[in-house]
Residue frames relative to the residue before (quaternion, step in Angstrom):
aa qw qx qy qz dx dy dz
M 1.0000 0.0000 0.0000 0.0000 0.00 0.00 0.00
P 0.6540 0.4934 -0.3427 0.4597 3.65 0.85 -0.82
Q 0.6389 0.5238 -0.3385 0.4503 3.59 1.01 -0.79
M 0.6508 0.5164 -0.3215 0.4544 3.58 0.98 -0.84
S 0.6663 0.4911 -0.3156 0.4639 3.58 0.91 -0.85
L 0.6262 0.5388 -0.3398 0.4496 3.59 1.06 -0.69
S 0.6494 0.5119 -0.3216 0.4612 3.58 0.99 -0.84
W 0.6436 0.5071 -0.3285 0.4698 3.57 1.01 -0.74
M 0.6238 0.5305 -0.3358 0.4655 3.58 1.08 -0.70
D 0.6409 0.5135 -0.3203 0.4723 3.59 1.02 -0.82
L 0.6519 0.5134 -0.3153 0.4604 3.56 0.95 -0.87
G 0.6435 0.5276 -0.3232 0.4506 3.54 1.00 -0.80
S 0.6575 0.5029 -0.3227 0.4590 3.57 0.98 -0.77
V 0.6343 0.5236 -0.3308 0.4626 3.58 1.08 -0.72
V 0.6628 0.5038 -0.3032 0.4636 3.54 0.95 -0.93
A 0.6625 0.5219 -0.3068 0.4412 3.54 1.06 -0.73
S 0.4952 0.6615 -0.4355 0.3572 3.61 1.21 -0.26
P 0.4375 -0.7217 0.4613 0.2738 3.64 -0.66 1.02
W 0.6371 0.5342 -0.3432 0.4370 3.59 1.02 -0.69
L 0.6570 0.4961 -0.3140 0.4729 3.54 1.01 -0.81
L 0.6272 0.5277 -0.3357 0.4642 3.58 1.02 -0.74
L 0.6443 0.5140 -0.3147 0.4708 3.56 1.03 -0.82
L 0.6458 0.5182 -0.3137 0.4648 3.57 1.03 -0.83
L 0.6595 0.5023 -0.3056 0.4685 3.57 0.95 -0.86
A 0.6422 0.5177 -0.3244 0.4630 3.58 1.02 -0.79
G 0.6603 0.5041 -0.3078 0.4639 3.58 0.98 -0.84
A 0.6575 0.5021 -0.3093 0.4690 3.57 0.97 -0.86
S 0.6407 0.5203 -0.3246 0.4620 3.58 1.03 -0.77
W 0.6497 0.5081 -0.3185 0.4672 3.58 0.98 -0.85
L 0.6565 0.5109 -0.3132 0.4580 3.58 0.94 -0.88
L 0.6525 0.5078 -0.3136 0.4670 3.58 0.95 -0.87
A 0.6558 0.5041 -0.3148 0.4655 3.59 0.96 -0.85
H 0.6416 0.5227 -0.3221 0.4597 3.59 1.02 -0.80
V 0.6605 0.5017 -0.3067 0.4669 3.59 0.93 -0.90
L 0.6665 0.4975 -0.3052 0.4637 3.58 0.91 -0.88
T 0.6269 0.5306 -0.3359 0.4612 3.59 1.05 -0.72
Q 0.6589 0.5040 -0.3054 0.4675 3.57 0.97 -0.87
I 0.6446 0.5147 -0.3225 0.4643 3.57 0.99 -0.82
Y 0.6631 0.4973 -0.3078 0.4672 3.59 0.94 -0.87
T 0.6438 0.5172 -0.3214 0.4634 3.60 0.98 -0.84
F 0.6468 0.5117 -0.3153 0.4695 3.57 0.98 -0.85
Y 0.6532 0.5107 -0.3127 0.4634 3.59 0.94 -0.88
K 0.6664 0.5048 -0.3044 0.4566 3.59 0.93 -0.91
N 0.6672 0.4895 -0.3057 0.4710 3.61 0.94 -0.86
S 0.6287 0.5375 -0.3369 0.4498 3.58 1.02 -0.78
R 0.6402 0.5142 -0.3254 0.4689 3.58 1.01 -0.77
R 0.6584 0.5117 -0.3113 0.4559 3.59 0.97 -0.81
L 0.7223 0.4601 -0.2463 0.4539 3.58 1.01 -0.80
Q 0.4398 0.7138 -0.4515 0.3053 3.60 1.24 -0.01
C 0.5761 0.5977 -0.3835 0.4047 3.59 1.21 -0.36
F 0.6463 0.4975 -0.3263 0.4778 3.61 1.22 -0.33
P 0.4019 -0.6978 0.5286 0.2686 3.60 -0.85 0.89
Q 0.0922 -0.7936 0.5988 0.0565 3.56 -1.20 0.43
P 0.4851 -0.6493 0.4920 0.3178 3.58 -1.06 0.70
P 0.6586 -0.4993 0.3615 0.4315 3.61 -1.19 0.29
K 0.4495 -0.6879 0.5043 0.2653 3.56 -1.01 0.86
R 0.5494 -0.5799 0.4765 0.3672 3.55 -1.24 0.48
N 0.7139 -0.2653 0.1388 0.6330 3.56 1.13 -0.80
W 0.7086 -0.4897 0.2977 0.4116 3.59 -1.25 0.23
L 0.6732 0.5301 -0.3041 0.4163 3.60 1.08 -0.66
I 0.8015 0.2759 -0.1487 0.5092 3.60 0.70 -1.02
G 0.3829 -0.7465 0.4763 0.2633 3.59 1.24 -0.15
H 0.7697 -0.2976 0.2531 0.5049 3.57 -0.67 -1.15
L 0.3313 0.7625 -0.4995 0.2434 3.61 1.24 0.22
G 0.8120 0.2434 -0.1968 0.4926 3.56 -0.95 0.91
M 0.4806 0.6817 -0.4390 0.3341 3.59 1.24 -0.08
A 0.7845 0.1372 -0.0698 0.6007 3.59 1.11 -0.69
P 0.1044 -0.8273 0.5498 0.0478 3.63 0.26 1.22
P 0.5808 -0.6009 0.4150 0.3598 3.63 -1.19 0.42
T 0.4514 0.6436 -0.4759 0.3944 3.55 0.66 1.19
E 0.7047 -0.4203 0.3355 0.4628 3.56 -1.31 -0.03
Q 0.6455 0.5128 -0.3204 0.4666 3.57 1.00 -0.81
G 0.6309 0.5349 -0.3269 0.4572 3.57 1.06 -0.75
L 0.6306 0.5252 -0.3281 0.4679 3.57 1.06 -0.76
K 0.6301 0.5197 -0.3303 0.4731 3.59 1.05 -0.72
E 0.6289 0.5337 -0.3326 0.4572 3.58 1.03 -0.79
V 0.6587 0.5017 -0.3079 0.4686 3.58 0.95 -0.89
T 0.6300 0.5370 -0.3308 0.4531 3.59 1.01 -0.82
Q 0.6521 0.5041 -0.3095 0.4742 3.58 1.00 -0.80
L 0.6418 0.5236 -0.3255 0.4560 3.59 1.01 -0.79
V 0.6484 0.5075 -0.3174 0.4705 3.58 0.99 -0.84
G 0.6455 0.5128 -0.3218 0.4656 3.59 1.04 -0.72
T 0.6790 0.4813 -0.2839 0.4761 3.56 1.08 -0.74
Y 0.7857 0.1659 -0.0680 0.5921 3.57 1.04 -0.83
P 0.1144 -0.8625 0.4885 0.0664 3.63 0.40 1.18
Q 0.6475 0.5065 -0.3316 0.4628 3.62 1.13 -0.46
G 0.6714 -0.4054 0.3240 0.5290 3.54 0.95 -0.93
F 0.0980 -0.7924 0.6000 0.0504 3.56 -1.24 0.29
M 0.3669 -0.7185 0.5532 0.2075 3.53 -1.32 0.34
V 0.0678 -0.7649 0.6386 0.0493 3.55 -1.10 0.76
W 0.3532 -0.7259 0.5556 0.1989 3.54 -1.24 0.55
M 0.2180 -0.7501 0.6138 0.1144 3.54 -0.83 1.09
G 0.7789 -0.0498 -0.0058 0.6251 3.53 0.36 1.27
P 0.7291 -0.4636 0.2808 0.4179 3.59 -1.22 -0.19
I 0.8131 0.3004 -0.1262 0.4824 3.63 1.09 -0.50
F 0.6753 0.4746 -0.3089 0.4725 3.64 1.21 0.00
P 0.1221 -0.7991 0.5854 0.0614 3.62 -0.28 1.22
L 0.1120 -0.7789 0.6154 0.0445 3.56 -1.11 0.74
I 0.2421 -0.7815 0.5643 0.1107 3.57 -0.71 1.14
N 0.1277 -0.7720 0.6206 0.0504 3.57 -0.88 1.02
L 0.1561 -0.7960 0.5819 0.0581 3.58 -0.57 1.18
C 0.1831 -0.8293 0.5259 0.0471 3.58 -0.78 1.05
H 0.6946 0.4938 -0.2988 0.4294 3.60 0.85 -0.90
P 0.5559 -0.6481 0.4031 0.3292 3.63 -0.86 0.93
D 0.6454 0.5316 -0.3381 0.4319 3.61 0.95 -0.79
I 0.6684 0.4833 -0.2990 0.4798 3.58 1.00 -0.81
V 0.6514 0.5132 -0.3138 0.4624 3.57 0.94 -0.89
R 0.6242 0.5535 -0.3377 0.4359 3.59 1.01 -0.82
S 0.6433 0.5299 -0.3288 0.4441 3.58 0.96 -0.82
V 0.6699 0.4895 -0.2990 0.4715 3.57 0.99 -0.81
L 0.6783 0.5010 -0.2967 0.4481 3.58 0.91 -0.91
N 0.6906 0.4656 -0.2779 0.4786 3.58 1.10 -0.64
A 0.5409 0.6276 -0.4032 0.3886 3.58 1.25 -0.19
S 0.5910 -0.5696 0.4316 0.3742 3.57 -1.23 0.42
A 0.6673 -0.5146 0.3588 0.4014 3.55 -1.27 0.37
A 0.6251 0.5519 -0.3411 0.4339 3.59 1.12 -0.60
V 0.6912 0.4571 -0.2707 0.4899 3.59 1.14 -0.64
A 0.7267 0.3852 -0.2259 0.5220 3.58 0.86 -0.98
L 0.1461 -0.8308 0.5341 0.0561 3.56 0.20 1.29
K 0.4221 -0.7145 0.5094 0.2278 3.55 -1.18 0.65
D 0.5982 -0.5649 0.4350 0.3657 3.53 -1.30 0.43
V 0.2796 -0.8112 0.4899 0.1543 3.56 -0.03 1.32
V 0.6661 0.5216 -0.3150 0.4303 3.60 0.91 -0.88
F 0.7252 0.4269 -0.2610 0.4730 3.60 0.67 -1.06
Y 0.6615 0.5123 -0.3185 0.4456 3.60 0.95 -0.84
S 0.5856 0.5682 -0.3814 0.4344 3.61 1.13 -0.48
F 0.5936 0.5540 -0.3682 0.4529 3.60 1.16 -0.48
L 0.7039 0.4787 -0.2530 0.4597 3.57 1.10 -0.74
K 0.5425 0.6814 -0.3949 0.2922 3.59 1.12 -0.59
P 0.6470 0.4995 -0.3636 0.4469 3.70 0.85 -0.67
W 0.6818 0.4674 -0.2761 0.4904 3.59 1.16 -0.55
L 0.8182 0.2874 -0.1217 0.4829 3.59 0.64 -1.13
G 0.4091 -0.7119 0.4830 0.3043 3.60 1.18 -0.36
D 0.5993 -0.5667 0.4300 0.3670 3.55 -1.34 0.02
G 0.2071 0.8089 -0.5156 0.1924 3.57 0.65 1.17
L 0.8256 -0.2366 0.1598 0.4868 3.54 -1.24 -0.49
L 0.6652 0.5214 -0.3161 0.4309 3.59 0.92 -0.83
L 0.8070 0.3295 -0.1424 0.4689 3.58 0.82 -0.98
S 0.6212 0.5686 -0.3536 0.4071 3.61 1.11 -0.50
A 0.1687 -0.7703 0.6069 0.0995 3.55 -1.32 0.20
G 0.7809 0.3726 -0.2426 0.4388 3.54 -1.33 0.14
D 0.8430 -0.1404 0.1217 0.5048 3.55 -1.09 -0.82
K 0.6304 0.5348 -0.3436 0.4455 3.58 1.01 -0.75
W 0.6359 0.5118 -0.3274 0.4760 3.58 0.99 -0.79
S 0.6565 0.5179 -0.3175 0.4472 3.60 0.89 -0.88
C 0.6461 0.5192 -0.3156 0.4620 3.58 1.00 -0.84
H 0.6720 0.4834 -0.2948 0.4773 3.59 0.90 -0.91
R 0.6351 0.5344 -0.3384 0.4432 3.57 1.01 -0.76
R 0.6438 0.5109 -0.3233 0.4690 3.59 0.99 -0.77
M 0.6469 0.5212 -0.3228 0.4535 3.58 1.02 -0.76
L 0.7229 0.4557 -0.2456 0.4577 3.57 1.02 -0.80
T 0.4715 0.7122 -0.4326 0.2885 3.60 1.17 -0.41
P 0.6683 0.4991 -0.3379 0.4360 3.68 0.80 -0.80
A 0.6328 0.5637 -0.3391 0.4084 3.59 1.08 -0.67
F 0.7334 0.3969 -0.2307 0.5013 3.60 1.18 -0.43
H 0.3339 0.7245 -0.5225 0.3009 3.56 1.18 0.52
F 0.6055 -0.6033 0.3777 0.3560 3.58 -1.01 0.84
N 0.6632 0.5233 -0.3161 0.4318 3.60 0.93 -0.84
I 0.6592 0.4750 -0.3066 0.4958 3.59 1.19 -0.49
L 0.6884 0.4931 -0.2870 0.4479 3.58 0.97 -0.82
K 0.5899 0.6287 -0.3696 0.3467 3.59 1.01 -0.77
P 0.6847 0.4796 -0.3235 0.4432 3.68 0.79 -0.82
Y 0.5778 0.6039 -0.3789 0.3974 3.59 1.19 -0.40
M 0.4834 0.6844 -0.4382 0.3253 3.60 1.18 -0.34
K 0.6236 0.5358 -0.3476 0.4507 3.60 1.03 -0.71
I 0.6429 0.5050 -0.3231 0.4768 3.59 1.02 -0.77
F 0.6209 0.5350 -0.3421 0.4595 3.59 0.98 -0.82
N 0.6912 0.4861 -0.2787 0.4564 3.57 0.86 -1.00
D 0.6413 0.5271 -0.3326 0.4476 3.60 0.96 -0.81
S 0.6676 0.4907 -0.3045 0.4700 3.59 0.92 -0.87
T 0.6440 0.5130 -0.3179 0.4701 3.58 1.03 -0.76
N 0.6382 0.5235 -0.3280 0.4594 3.59 1.00 -0.76
V 0.6118 0.5353 -0.3468 0.4679 3.59 1.06 -0.71
M 0.6577 0.5040 -0.3081 0.4675 3.58 0.96 -0.85
H 0.6573 0.5053 -0.3152 0.4618 3.60 0.93 -0.84
A 0.6442 0.5130 -0.3219 0.4672 3.59 0.98 -0.82
K 0.6323 0.5256 -0.3253 0.4671 3.57 1.06 -0.74
W 0.6356 0.5211 -0.3268 0.4665 3.60 1.00 -0.78
Q 0.6549 0.5148 -0.3171 0.4533 3.57 0.90 -0.91
R 0.6559 0.5077 -0.3134 0.4624 3.58 0.97 -0.82
L 0.6626 0.5057 -0.3067 0.4595 3.58 0.95 -0.86
I 0.6394 0.5182 -0.3274 0.4641 3.59 1.04 -0.74
L 0.6515 0.5081 -0.3120 0.4691 3.58 1.00 -0.82
E 0.6573 0.5008 -0.3076 0.4717 3.58 1.16 -0.57
G 0.6428 -0.5691 0.3081 0.4099 3.59 1.28 0.00
N 0.4598 0.6685 -0.4649 0.3543 3.61 1.22 0.15
T 0.2038 -0.8118 0.5404 0.0860 3.57 -0.70 1.09
S 0.7751 0.1841 -0.1283 0.5907 3.61 1.25 -0.23
L 0.1182 -0.7910 0.5995 0.0308 3.54 -1.08 0.81
D 0.4177 -0.6691 0.5536 0.2671 3.56 -1.16 0.66
M 0.3039 -0.7987 0.4924 0.1651 3.56 -0.13 1.31
F 0.6291 0.5574 -0.3506 0.4131 3.60 0.94 -0.81
E 0.6582 0.5128 -0.3131 0.4537 3.57 0.91 -0.89
H 0.7034 0.4698 -0.2776 0.4555 3.59 0.82 -0.97
V 0.6732 0.4817 -0.3044 0.4713 3.59 0.92 -0.85
S 0.6163 0.5397 -0.3480 0.4557 3.60 1.06 -0.69
L 0.6584 0.4968 -0.3086 0.4738 3.58 0.94 -0.86
M 0.6406 0.5203 -0.3248 0.4621 3.58 0.99 -0.82
T 0.6519 0.5167 -0.3114 0.4594 3.59 0.99 -0.85
L 0.6830 0.4762 -0.2876 0.4734 3.57 0.90 -0.92
D 0.6017 0.5480 -0.3464 0.4666 3.58 1.09 -0.69
T 0.6652 0.5006 -0.2904 0.4718 3.58 0.96 -0.91
L 0.6534 0.5238 -0.3170 0.4452 3.57 0.93 -0.87
Q 0.6509 0.5144 -0.3265 0.4530 3.58 0.93 -0.84
K 0.6674 0.4987 -0.3028 0.4629 3.58 0.98 -0.84
C 0.7139 0.4543 -0.2629 0.4635 3.59 0.95 -0.86
V 0.7216 0.4460 -0.2529 0.4651 3.57 0.96 -0.83
F 0.8307 0.2260 -0.0722 0.5035 3.57 0.84 -1.05
S 0.3280 -0.7085 0.5259 0.3375 3.61 1.22 -0.42
F 0.4709 0.6646 -0.4260 0.3938 3.55 1.11 0.78
D 0.1407 -0.7903 0.5943 0.0492 3.56 -0.69 1.13
S 0.1202 -0.8287 0.5459 0.0286 3.57 -0.22 1.30
N 0.2975 -0.7645 0.5082 0.2621 3.58 1.30 -0.30
C 0.2051 0.8414 -0.4800 0.1395 3.57 1.14 0.70
Q 0.5927 0.5693 -0.3812 0.4234 3.61 1.18 -0.29
E 0.7395 0.3978 -0.2128 0.4996 3.57 1.20 -0.50
K 0.8018 0.1086 -0.0512 0.5854 3.60 1.11 -0.57
P 0.6202 -0.5695 0.3778 0.3852 3.60 -1.14 0.56
S 0.1055 -0.7703 0.6273 0.0446 3.55 -1.18 0.70
E 0.4618 -0.6931 0.4783 0.2787 3.59 -0.77 1.02
Y 0.6399 0.5365 -0.3224 0.4458 3.56 1.00 -0.83
I 0.6819 0.4687 -0.2875 0.4823 3.59 0.87 -0.92
A 0.6356 0.5285 -0.3316 0.4547 3.59 0.98 -0.83
A 0.6491 0.5150 -0.3172 0.4613 3.59 1.02 -0.78
I 0.6397 0.5199 -0.3264 0.4626 3.60 0.99 -0.79
L 0.6658 0.4930 -0.3039 0.4704 3.58 0.92 -0.88
E 0.6500 0.5106 -0.3196 0.4632 3.58 1.03 -0.77
L 0.6345 0.5248 -0.3290 0.4623 3.59 0.98 -0.80
S 0.6425 0.5231 -0.3225 0.4578 3.59 0.96 -0.85
A 0.6754 0.4924 -0.2929 0.4644 3.57 0.93 -0.91
L 0.6674 0.5081 -0.3085 0.4486 3.60 0.95 -0.84
V 0.6375 0.5143 -0.3312 0.4683 3.60 1.01 -0.75
A 0.6570 0.5015 -0.3111 0.4692 3.60 0.94 -0.87
K 0.6534 0.5100 -0.3101 0.4657 3.59 1.00 -0.82
R 0.6540 0.5192 -0.3139 0.4519 3.59 0.94 -0.88
N 0.6330 0.5571 -0.3326 0.4223 3.57 0.99 -0.79
Q 0.6904 0.4747 -0.2734 0.4725 3.58 1.18 -0.53
Q 0.7006 0.4225 -0.2557 0.5151 3.61 1.28 -0.14
L 0.4032 -0.7793 0.4287 0.2155 3.54 -0.26 1.33
L 0.6808 0.5034 -0.3105 0.4321 3.61 0.79 -0.94
L 0.6769 0.4964 -0.2937 0.4573 3.58 1.07 -0.71
H 0.4412 0.6605 -0.4779 0.3751 3.61 1.21 0.15
M 0.6309 0.5008 -0.3304 0.4920 3.59 1.21 -0.47
D 0.4993 -0.7095 0.4145 0.2746 3.55 -0.66 1.17
F 0.6909 0.4984 -0.3126 0.4201 3.59 0.79 -0.94
L 0.6415 0.4938 -0.3312 0.4847 3.61 1.10 -0.56
F 0.6459 0.5258 -0.3257 0.4475 3.59 0.95 -0.84
R 0.6358 0.5419 -0.3363 0.4348 3.61 1.00 -0.77
L 0.6785 0.5097 -0.2906 0.4420 3.59 1.10 -0.64
T 0.6278 0.5620 -0.3315 0.4245 3.60 1.20 -0.37
P 0.6327 -0.5134 0.4024 0.4173 3.61 -1.22 0.31
D 0.6256 0.5313 -0.3426 0.4572 3.60 1.04 -0.72
G 0.6353 0.5318 -0.3273 0.4543 3.57 1.04 -0.75
R 0.6579 0.4903 -0.3095 0.4806 3.59 1.00 -0.78
R 0.6363 0.5097 -0.3273 0.4777 3.59 1.02 -0.74
F 0.6250 0.5443 -0.3332 0.4495 3.57 1.04 -0.79
R 0.6801 0.4811 -0.2965 0.4669 3.60 0.87 -0.93
K 0.6396 0.5228 -0.3282 0.4581 3.60 1.00 -0.78
A 0.6685 0.4857 -0.2998 0.4767 3.60 0.94 -0.88
C 0.6149 0.5425 -0.3451 0.4566 3.61 1.05 -0.73
R 0.6525 0.5141 -0.3200 0.4556 3.58 0.92 -0.88
L 0.6538 0.5159 -0.3206 0.4513 3.58 0.94 -0.85
V 0.6731 0.4921 -0.2949 0.4667 3.59 0.89 -0.94
H 0.6830 0.4875 -0.2932 0.4581 3.59 0.89 -0.91
D 0.6255 0.5313 -0.3454 0.4552 3.60 1.01 -0.74
F 0.6519 0.5168 -0.3165 0.4557 3.59 0.98 -0.84
T 0.7124 0.4499 -0.2726 0.4646 3.58 0.75 -1.02
D 0.6232 0.5352 -0.3478 0.4520 3.61 1.02 -0.72
A 0.6468 0.5186 -0.3218 0.4573 3.59 0.99 -0.83
V 0.6562 0.5042 -0.3125 0.4664 3.60 0.96 -0.85
I 0.6672 0.5053 -0.3049 0.4545 3.59 0.92 -0.91
Q 0.6666 0.4979 -0.3113 0.4591 3.60 0.90 -0.88
E 0.6364 0.5196 -0.3299 0.4650 3.59 1.00 -0.76
R 0.6799 0.4763 -0.2971 0.4718 3.58 0.94 -0.83
R 0.6135 0.5420 -0.3480 0.4570 3.59 1.07 -0.64
R 0.6510 0.5008 -0.3195 0.4725 3.58 1.04 -0.73
T 0.6343 0.5508 -0.3301 0.4305 3.58 1.10 -0.67
L 0.6458 0.5648 -0.3293 0.3942 3.59 0.94 -0.87
P 0.7162 0.4327 -0.2997 0.4583 3.68 0.69 -0.88
E 0.6015 0.5833 -0.3661 0.4050 3.60 1.06 -0.69
H 0.7771 0.3354 -0.1692 0.5050 3.57 0.87 -0.93
G 0.4329 -0.6704 0.4917 0.3484 3.60 1.13 -0.50
I 0.5923 -0.6131 0.3881 0.3501 3.56 -1.05 0.76
D 0.6680 0.5100 -0.3154 0.4406 3.59 0.90 -0.91
D 0.6698 0.4847 -0.3018 0.4747 3.60 0.90 -0.93
F 0.6385 0.5354 -0.3283 0.4448 3.56 1.00 -0.82
L 0.6743 0.4902 -0.2956 0.4665 3.59 0.93 -0.89
Q 0.6307 0.5240 -0.3395 0.4609 3.60 1.04 -0.70
A 0.6472 0.5065 -0.3197 0.4715 3.59 1.00 -0.80
K 0.6609 0.4941 -0.3031 0.4767 3.57 1.01 -0.78
A 0.6097 0.5599 -0.3528 0.4363 3.58 1.07 -0.68
K 0.6337 0.5268 -0.3351 0.4567 3.59 1.06 -0.68
S 0.7075 0.4275 -0.2626 0.4978 3.58 1.02 -0.75
K 0.3551 -0.7845 0.4405 0.2540 3.58 1.38 -0.18
T 0.6761 0.4011 -0.3282 0.5238 3.59 1.14 0.54
L 0.0969 -0.7585 0.6425 0.0489 3.54 -1.09 0.79
D 0.3759 -0.7625 0.4790 0.2188 3.55 -0.41 1.23
F 0.6300 -0.5566 0.3964 0.3690 3.52 -1.19 0.65
I 0.6552 0.5162 -0.3155 0.4524 3.58 0.94 -0.85
D 0.6140 0.5440 -0.3463 0.4552 3.60 1.10 -0.67
V 0.6363 0.5267 -0.3260 0.4598 3.58 0.96 -0.86
L 0.6668 0.5060 -0.3066 0.4531 3.59 0.91 -0.89
L 0.6959 0.4750 -0.2841 0.4576 3.58 0.83 -0.98
L 0.6630 0.4971 -0.3081 0.4673 3.58 0.97 -0.82
T 0.6520 0.5110 -0.3136 0.4642 3.57 0.96 -0.85
K 0.6531 0.5069 -0.3113 0.4686 3.56 0.96 -0.87
G 0.6541 0.5183 -0.3114 0.4544 3.57 1.01 -0.82
L 0.6615 0.5013 -0.3072 0.4656 3.58 0.96 -0.83
E 0.6639 0.4935 -0.3140 0.4659 3.61 0.97 -0.82
A 0.6309 0.5329 -0.3379 0.4515 3.58 1.06 -0.75
């Protein structure tokens, strides 16, 4: 009996240790968190059983790599849509389900829903956040609503209409380039590359009033944007690189950070230059000068709107 009472006294002193109590509390919280995540995953999996899914490649990677960003991948997606015309589910690894909606009526319901209902792809969008920031594309909730209100004036018909000349000019440059390449003996052209350059050329002119002539000569800024797009698409197909700390250690991660710095340095320089221009001339004088040219750059709308709200 004395030995038993002594052991209970020792146990009581151990339990009374504040560090041990803190450790037990932390372990209990971690266990509760893990169990909650497991239960949530199980509940969501049960709800998603109504969606058909193609056969997985294996249990670990799920459907990753089944439809790569290539011509063959596009054919695979076309076959899936033909097999599952309403929609289907794929697994990005063992625990990330992705719903693909195909039928116009179903897609319309999602597109017409509010931003709070039509949730965004948190995993894929997290790959874009170091590049694009938490703006209109990636944000949600109140922040998205605020950004949307700021951008509304930029998409007014009277502002967009004068841009048609810029659209046509950029398209004419692309057509002239095609004619020259054909005369030089080229019998096939990569339409995606040429149309992408034309689109980026147009965006620079409309957003920044910056003519880089990127359709005719190389541009570091355009090259960085194309590289970022390719790296994000490549990362999305590799399950292990979904983890940020692993991606940062890879050569692709270093290239991604370098391209981000180049893109951000360019846009920051343009924004700072335009900010210096606005106070020098005054908002009214600036708007009158823009009215004569009949174009108001996208960046001007953002800066003016932000200034008025402030």
